[in-house]
matplotlib code that plots the C-alpha trace (Angstrom):
import matplotlib.pyplot as plt

x = [98.3, 96.1, 97.1, 94.0, 94.7, 98.3, 97.0, 94.8, 97.7, 100.0, 97.3, 96.5, 100.1, 101.0, 102.0, 104.8, 108.2, 111.8, 114.6, 118.1, 121.5, 123.1, 126.8, 127.8, 131.0, 132.4, 134.9, 137.7, 136.5, 135.5, 132.7, 129.7, 126.3, 122.9, 119.4, 116.3, 113.1, 111.3, 107.6, 106.2, 109.2, 107.7, 105.7, 105.9, 107.0, 104.9, 104.0, 105.1, 107.1, 108.2, 111.8, 112.0, 115.3, 117.4, 118.9, 118.0, 119.5, 117.5, 119.4, 119.2, 118.7, 117.5, 118.2, 116.5, 119.1, 121.0, 118.0, 117.6, 114.2, 113.1, 110.7, 112.1, 110.2, 111.5, 108.6, 110.7, 114.2, 113.4, 111.1, 111.4, 108.5, 109.8, 108.1, 109.5, 111.1, 110.4, 112.7, 113.2, 114.5, 114.6, 117.5, 118.8, 117.5, 120.3, 120.1, 122.8, 123.6, 126.5, 129.5, 127.7, 125.6, 123.2, 122.7, 119.3, 117.1, 116.0, 113.0, 111.1, 109.5, 106.2, 105.0, 101.8, 98.9, 95.6, 92.3, 89.3, 86.0, 82.5, 79.2, 76.7, 73.6, 72.5, 69.1, 68.6, 65.8, 67.0, 68.1, 69.5, 73.3, 75.5, 78.8, 81.6, 84.9, 88.1, 91.6, 94.7, 97.8, 101.0, 100.1, 103.3, 103.6, 100.2, 101.6, 99.1, 99.6, 99.7, 98.9, 97.4, 94.8, 91.5, 88.5, 84.9, 83.7, 80.2, 78.7, 75.1, 75.6, 77.8, 79.3, 79.1, 82.2, 83.4, 83.3, 84.2, 81.2, 79.8, 80.3, 82.3, 85.9, 88.9, 90.6, 94.0, 94.5, 95.5, 98.1, 96.1, 95.7, 92.0, 89.5, 85.8, 82.8, 79.5, 77.3, 73.8, 73.9, 72.1, 72.2, 71.7, 74.0, 77.5, 80.1, 83.8, 86.9, 89.9, 93.4, 95.5, 99.0, 102.1, 105.9, 106.0, 102.7, 100.5, 96.9, 94.1, 90.4, 88.2, 85.3, 82.1, 79.0, 75.6, 73.1, 69.4, 68.4, 64.7, 63.2, 61.7, 58.1, 56.6, 52.9, 51.7, 49.8, 46.0, 43.6, 40.1, 38.4, 34.9, 32.3, 31.9, 34.3, 37.4, 40.5, 44.2, 46.7, 50.0, 53.6, 57.1, 59.6, 63.3, 65.4, 63.5, 63.4, 60.5, 58.5, 55.1, 53.7, 50.6, 48.0, 46.6, 43.7, 42.8, 39.7, 38.6, 42.0, 43.9, 45.8, 44.2, 45.5, 43.1, 45.2, 48.5, 50.5, 54.0, 55.6, 56.8, 60.2, 59.6, 56.2, 52.8, 49.1, 46.1, 42.4, 39.9, 36.2, 35.1, 31.4, 31.1, 31.7, 34.3, 38.0, 40.2, 43.8, 46.0, 49.6, 51.8, 54.1, 56.8, 57.9, 61.6, 63.8, 67.4, 69.0, 66.4, 64.2, 60.5, 59.4, 56.5, 55.1, 53.8, 50.0, 47.9, 44.9, 41.9, 38.6, 35.8, 33.4, 30.3, 30.8, 29.4, 28.6, 26.9, 25.3, 22.8, 24.3, 25.4, 27.1, 30.5, 31.6, 31.1, 33.2, 35.9, 35.8, 36.0, 39.0, 40.9, 40.4, 41.3, 44.5, 45.3, 44.8, 41.6, 39.1, 36.4, 34.9, 33.8, 34.0, 30.8, 29.2, 26.9, 27.7, 27.1, 28.3, 31.7, 32.4, 31.0, 33.5, 36.4, 35.7, 35.4, 38.8, 40.3, 38.8, 40.4, 43.8, 43.6, 42.1, 38.7, 35.3, 34.2, 30.8, 31.5, 30.4, 32.7, 32.3, 34.6, 37.2, 37.4, 37.8, 40.5, 42.4, 42.1, 44.3, 46.9, 46.3, 48.2, 49.4, 49.0, 52.3, 53.2, 54.9, 56.4, 57.0, 59.7, 57.9, 56.9, 57.8, 54.2, 50.8, 50.5, 48.0, 48.5, 45.7, 46.3, 43.9, 44.7, 43.5, 40.9, 42.1, 43.3, 46.2, 46.9, 50.4, 52.0, 55.8, 56.2, 54.0, 50.4, 47.9, 44.6, 43.3, 40.1, 37.7, 37.7, 36.3, 38.3, 37.8, 35.6, 37.2, 34.0, 33.3, 31.1, 30.2, 32.2, 31.1, 32.4, 30.3, 33.2, 33.5, 35.9, 37.1, 36.6, 40.2, 41.9, 45.3, 48.5, 51.2, 52.3, 49.9, 49.1, 45.9, 45.3, 42.1, 39.1, 35.4, 33.1, 29.6, 28.0, 29.5, 27.5, 29.6, 28.5, 29.0, 27.3, 27.4, 30.6, 30.7, 33.5, 35.9, 39.7, 41.0, 44.4, 44.5, 43.2, 41.2, 38.6, 40.0, 39.3, 39.0, 35.4, 32.2, 29.1, 25.5, 22.3, 23.9, 23.5, 26.3, 27.5, 27.7, 28.2, 31.4, 30.9, 33.6, 34.9, 36.1, 33.0, 33.8, 34.3, 38.0, 37.8, 38.7, 35.5, 35.4, 32.4, 30.7, 31.5, 35.2, 35.3, 34.2, 36.7, 39.8, 38.8, 40.8, 43.8, 44.0, 45.4, 46.4, 49.8, 49.3, 51.1, 48.8, 50.4, 48.2, 49.3, 48.1]
y = [90.8, 93.1, 96.6, 98.0, 96.1, 97.3, 100.8, 100.3, 98.9, 101.9, 104.5, 103.0, 103.6, 107.0, 108.3, 105.7, 107.3, 106.1, 108.6, 107.5, 108.9, 109.0, 108.6, 110.9, 110.0, 112.6, 112.1, 113.0, 110.4, 113.0, 112.0, 114.1, 113.4, 114.0, 112.7, 111.6, 109.8, 106.8, 106.8, 104.3, 102.3, 99.0, 97.4, 95.0, 95.1, 97.4, 99.9, 103.5, 105.0, 108.6, 109.7, 113.1, 114.9, 117.8, 118.5, 115.3, 115.4, 114.9, 111.7, 110.2, 106.4, 104.3, 100.8, 98.7, 96.5, 96.5, 95.9, 98.9, 100.6, 100.9, 103.8, 106.9, 110.2, 113.5, 115.5, 118.5, 119.1, 117.5, 114.5, 111.4, 108.9, 105.4, 102.1, 99.2, 96.8, 93.2, 90.8, 93.3, 92.1, 93.8, 96.2, 99.8, 102.3, 104.1, 107.1, 107.3, 110.8, 110.4, 109.3, 110.0, 107.5, 108.5, 105.5, 105.8, 104.0, 100.4, 99.3, 96.2, 93.9, 92.6, 89.1, 88.9, 87.5, 85.8, 85.4, 83.2, 84.1, 82.8, 84.2, 82.0, 83.5, 85.2, 86.3, 87.4, 89.0, 92.1, 91.4, 88.0, 87.3, 86.8, 85.0, 86.1, 84.2, 85.1, 83.6, 85.3, 83.4, 83.9, 83.3, 81.6, 79.2, 79.0, 80.0, 81.8, 85.6, 86.1, 89.4, 91.1, 93.7, 92.7, 95.0, 94.1, 96.3, 97.1, 98.7, 99.1, 97.5, 97.1, 100.4, 101.8, 102.6, 100.1, 101.5, 100.2, 98.4, 100.8, 99.7, 96.6, 96.6, 95.5, 92.3, 90.7, 87.3, 84.5, 81.8, 80.2, 83.5, 83.7, 86.3, 86.2, 88.4, 87.2, 90.3, 91.7, 93.5, 96.8, 97.2, 94.9, 94.9, 93.4, 92.5, 91.6, 91.4, 93.7, 92.7, 95.8, 95.8, 95.9, 96.2, 92.5, 91.7, 93.2, 94.0, 91.8, 91.9, 88.8, 88.1, 89.9, 88.3, 89.7, 89.9, 90.3, 91.9, 91.7, 94.2, 92.7, 93.7, 93.3, 93.5, 94.2, 91.3, 91.2, 88.4, 89.7, 92.7, 94.0, 93.9, 97.3, 99.0, 100.8, 98.8, 99.7, 97.3, 98.7, 97.6, 98.6, 98.1, 97.6, 99.1, 102.4, 102.5, 104.8, 103.9, 102.4, 99.4, 97.5, 95.9, 92.7, 90.5, 86.9, 86.8, 83.5, 82.0, 84.7, 87.8, 91.1, 94.6, 96.7, 99.6, 101.3, 103.9, 105.4, 104.6, 107.4, 106.6, 103.0, 102.8, 102.4, 102.0, 100.8, 101.2, 98.4, 98.1, 94.5, 94.1, 90.3, 87.9, 85.2, 84.9, 87.3, 87.1, 90.1, 90.7, 93.8, 93.8, 96.1, 95.8, 95.2, 98.1, 98.3, 97.4, 95.4, 92.4, 91.9, 92.3, 90.3, 90.1, 87.0, 86.6, 88.3, 86.1, 87.9, 86.8, 89.3, 89.3, 91.0, 94.4, 93.4, 90.2, 89.6, 86.9, 84.9, 85.5, 82.6, 82.0, 81.8, 85.1, 83.7, 80.7, 83.1, 84.9, 81.6, 80.4, 83.7, 83.7, 80.0, 80.8, 83.5, 80.9, 82.3, 79.8, 79.6, 76.2, 73.6, 74.6, 76.5, 78.9, 80.2, 83.2, 81.6, 82.3, 80.6, 83.0, 86.0, 85.4, 84.7, 88.1, 89.7, 88.3, 89.6, 93.0, 93.0, 92.1, 94.7, 97.6, 97.7, 98.2, 94.9, 94.3, 90.8, 91.8, 91.7, 95.2, 97.2, 97.8, 94.1, 93.2, 95.8, 94.6, 91.0, 92.0, 93.5, 92.2, 92.8, 89.6, 88.4, 87.6, 85.2, 86.8, 83.4, 81.5, 79.3, 78.6, 75.1, 72.8, 71.4, 73.1, 76.3, 79.0, 82.8, 85.2, 88.8, 90.9, 94.1, 92.6, 90.2, 87.2, 83.8, 82.3, 78.6, 77.7, 74.5, 74.2, 77.9, 79.0, 80.3, 77.5, 79.2, 82.7, 82.8, 85.5, 85.8, 87.9, 88.2, 90.0, 93.1, 95.1, 95.7, 95.0, 92.0, 90.1, 86.9, 83.4, 84.2, 87.4, 89.8, 92.5, 91.5, 92.9, 91.1, 90.8, 87.9, 87.4, 87.9, 85.3, 81.8, 79.0, 75.5, 73.5, 71.9, 69.9, 69.8, 69.1, 67.9, 69.3, 72.1, 72.8, 75.0, 77.4, 80.0, 82.7, 80.9, 77.9, 77.0, 74.9, 72.4, 74.4, 73.8, 75.3, 76.9, 77.7, 75.9, 79.0, 78.8, 80.5, 78.6, 78.7, 77.9, 78.4, 80.1, 81.0, 79.3, 76.6, 78.3, 78.4, 81.9, 81.5, 84.6, 86.1, 89.9, 91.8, 93.4, 92.3, 91.1, 88.0, 87.7, 86.8, 83.6, 83.4, 82.9, 81.4, 80.3, 76.9, 75.6, 76.6, 74.9, 71.6, 71.9, 72.5, 70.8, 67.7, 69.8, 71.7, 68.7, 68.9, 70.5, 72.8, 76.1, 79.2, 82.6, 85.6, 89.2, 92.7]
z = [43.3, 41.2, 40.4, 42.0, 45.3, 45.2, 44.8, 47.8, 49.8, 48.9, 49.6, 53.0, 54.2, 52.6, 56.0, 56.4, 55.5, 56.0, 56.0, 55.1, 55.6, 52.2, 51.4, 48.5, 46.6, 44.2, 41.3, 43.7, 46.2, 48.7, 51.0, 52.1, 53.7, 52.1, 52.8, 50.9, 51.9, 50.4, 50.7, 51.2, 52.5, 51.6, 48.8, 45.8, 42.2, 40.0, 42.7, 42.6, 45.4, 45.9, 46.6, 48.2, 48.6, 47.1, 43.7, 41.8, 38.3, 35.2, 34.3, 37.8, 37.9, 40.8, 42.0, 44.7, 46.4, 43.2, 40.8, 38.4, 38.2, 34.5, 35.2, 36.9, 36.5, 37.8, 39.3, 40.2, 41.5, 44.8, 43.9, 41.9, 41.1, 40.7, 39.8, 41.9, 39.4, 38.9, 40.8, 43.6, 47.0, 50.3, 50.6, 50.2, 47.6, 45.7, 43.4, 40.7, 39.3, 37.0, 39.0, 42.3, 44.2, 46.9, 49.2, 50.8, 53.3, 53.2, 51.1, 52.3, 49.8, 51.2, 50.9, 48.8, 50.8, 49.8, 51.7, 52.1, 53.9, 54.7, 56.0, 57.9, 56.3, 53.0, 54.5, 58.1, 60.2, 62.0, 65.5, 64.7, 64.5, 61.4, 61.7, 59.3, 59.2, 57.3, 56.8, 55.6, 54.4, 52.4, 48.7, 47.8, 50.8, 52.4, 55.8, 58.0, 58.5, 62.3, 64.0, 60.9, 61.5, 60.0, 59.6, 58.7, 55.8, 54.4, 51.3, 50.3, 46.9, 43.9, 42.8, 46.3, 48.5, 51.0, 54.5, 57.9, 59.4, 62.0, 65.6, 64.7, 66.0, 64.0, 65.1, 64.9, 63.3, 65.6, 65.2, 62.4, 60.6, 61.2, 62.5, 62.9, 63.9, 65.4, 65.3, 64.7, 61.3, 61.2, 57.4, 54.5, 51.5, 51.1, 53.8, 53.4, 55.5, 54.6, 56.0, 56.4, 54.9, 57.1, 56.4, 55.9, 54.2, 51.5, 52.3, 50.9, 50.7, 51.0, 48.6, 49.4, 50.9, 50.1, 53.0, 52.6, 55.9, 56.6, 59.1, 62.3, 62.7, 66.2, 67.0, 70.4, 71.9, 71.7, 72.4, 72.3, 70.8, 71.2, 68.4, 66.7, 69.1, 67.8, 68.6, 67.9, 66.5, 67.5, 66.7, 65.6, 62.8, 63.5, 62.3, 61.9, 58.1, 57.4, 54.3, 54.3, 56.3, 55.3, 57.5, 56.0, 57.0, 56.1, 53.9, 52.5, 53.3, 51.5, 52.8, 51.7, 52.4, 54.5, 55.8, 55.3, 57.2, 57.6, 61.0, 63.2, 64.8, 63.8, 65.6, 63.9, 64.8, 62.9, 64.0, 63.3, 64.2, 63.7, 63.0, 63.2, 66.1, 65.6, 64.8, 62.8, 61.7, 60.9, 60.0, 59.1, 56.0, 54.9, 51.2, 50.3, 49.3, 47.9, 51.2, 53.1, 52.2, 52.8, 56.4, 57.7, 61.3, 63.0, 62.5, 65.2, 66.0, 67.5, 69.0, 68.4, 71.4, 72.6, 74.3, 77.7, 79.4, 82.8, 84.9, 82.9, 79.4, 77.2, 73.9, 72.1, 73.6, 77.1, 76.2, 74.9, 78.3, 80.1, 78.1, 78.6, 82.4, 82.6, 80.7, 83.2, 86.1, 87.5, 89.1, 86.4, 87.2, 84.6, 80.9, 79.9, 77.5, 80.3, 82.5, 85.9, 89.5, 88.9, 86.0, 87.9, 90.8, 88.4, 86.7, 90.2, 91.1, 87.8, 88.5, 92.0, 90.6, 87.9, 90.0, 88.2, 89.6, 91.2, 89.7, 88.3, 84.7, 81.7, 80.3, 78.0, 80.7, 81.5, 77.9, 77.4, 80.5, 79.3, 76.4, 78.6, 82.1, 85.3, 86.8, 90.4, 92.1, 94.9, 97.9, 99.0, 95.8, 97.3, 100.5, 99.4, 96.6, 96.6, 97.0, 99.1, 99.8, 99.9, 101.0, 99.8, 102.0, 100.1, 96.8, 98.5, 96.5, 97.4, 95.4, 95.2, 94.1, 92.9, 92.9, 93.6, 90.6, 90.7, 89.8, 90.7, 91.6, 93.7, 94.8, 98.6, 101.4, 104.7, 108.0, 107.7, 110.5, 112.3, 116.0, 117.0, 120.1, 120.3, 121.5, 125.0, 125.1, 124.7, 122.1, 119.3, 116.0, 112.7, 111.6, 109.6, 111.2, 109.2, 109.4, 108.3, 109.2, 108.0, 107.7, 111.1, 110.6, 108.2, 108.4, 105.6, 104.9, 106.9, 110.3, 112.7, 114.8, 117.3, 114.7, 111.8, 109.5, 107.7, 104.5, 104.3, 106.6, 106.5, 109.8, 109.7, 113.4, 116.5, 117.5, 114.8, 111.7, 108.5, 104.7, 104.1, 102.1, 103.6, 102.9, 102.0, 99.8, 96.5, 94.0, 94.8, 98.6, 100.7, 99.2, 98.6, 96.7, 99.9, 103.4, 105.3, 107.4, 111.1, 110.4, 108.3, 104.7, 102.6, 99.1, 97.2, 98.0, 94.5, 95.0, 98.4, 96.8, 94.0, 96.3, 99.5, 98.8, 97.6, 100.9, 102.8, 106.5, 106.7, 103.7, 104.2, 104.4, 104.2, 105.0, 104.5, 103.6]

ax = plt.figure().add_subplot(projection="3d")
ax.plot(x, y, z, "-o")
ax.set_aspect("equal")
plt.show()
């Protein structure tokens, strides 16, 4: 055991004191009682202990279980500093003053221990876990040290002071003499395990393990940005380290720095204004410092699109709009670069779900929401393991689910709430009924009813309520962005043709709102 480690072991137990009752024998053989203390009351050869009592003579000598100490220093009349001799064994400490022997308390000789340790990583991204294992054993025999208190320690680097790793509890070794920690490091630097000494065993520190902890940089999700418009790239750095972060962009296949800023409480924001249509790729970087490695975010891929799109437009930006809405499960029809009626109604349905003005055009507000959309939710996701339909009258959208998950979101128009004259001549109110229904029967082509013509109706009651198309046969049908039917559920003629076969007899239809 090294002298420095012995010093650590002694210093860590300076509060442990044993007081002995001492038999004093004079030259006449008379007996008396005195007392002195040994501090610490355990240790190994070569360590210094302090004997505190009264009236120690200048020529006093000390033995440890009969083994003489070769170094005894009188500090004052009440204190002796004694180096524990080689060959010492556990037993009483005696002070010899001439013909008088003061028999003191017991001194325990510790067994010297040794350790091994391992760390699962040398480099780690903040937020991921590190596994540190350590094993303590008796150096002479290799037997495991059971019940030893083990503490995980940290220091910033060589020359710094070892400290208890903040927030990490000490553990006791098990029957194999082992302890381990699986934790998320908050600091880079060096880690080791220190086994505290006890009366029976010396303390021991494991080898240190350097950890290059890289900060985790998160970028808020973006998908599309508008040409020439100011757009914010936002994100955060964990842990909150301060310093400078750099925004980089790919130019000609290489990363180039375009902005830099200092995060506030770990959060940062960059403003960009793309002037060309197409694809862009950005990332954010934080340079390494003394305790942390290089931090690099995942690449952020952006599609720069036109500011506003409407019926009749065409181009790559229309295709980008199509792909984004299709990814969000809206009914957009066949793949296209032209802004037709299918895309108009898909945008309208998106505007309904996201609480936007329902004009069917993709203006700045629509593009912004496409980056951070609200999501439609099924009210009855477990109602059927197969295909099912939900009609949300509040939002005026029709949801088709498969296996309890949204498959398609359609623009719809339900009962307008107005009063009309029914086929029997009575006054009736245009209300789509709430409840749980199922497709009863279906008709192909145009079907003329007393209240108008229905296109490919799928009836979910036997009283005339159906999901159907309507109008003069053009691709938009008669589906206004508000409730307007006599009580049926209207979707576009194109949509009716796309989903007619899917809406098989027996398909569940839930209507609410």
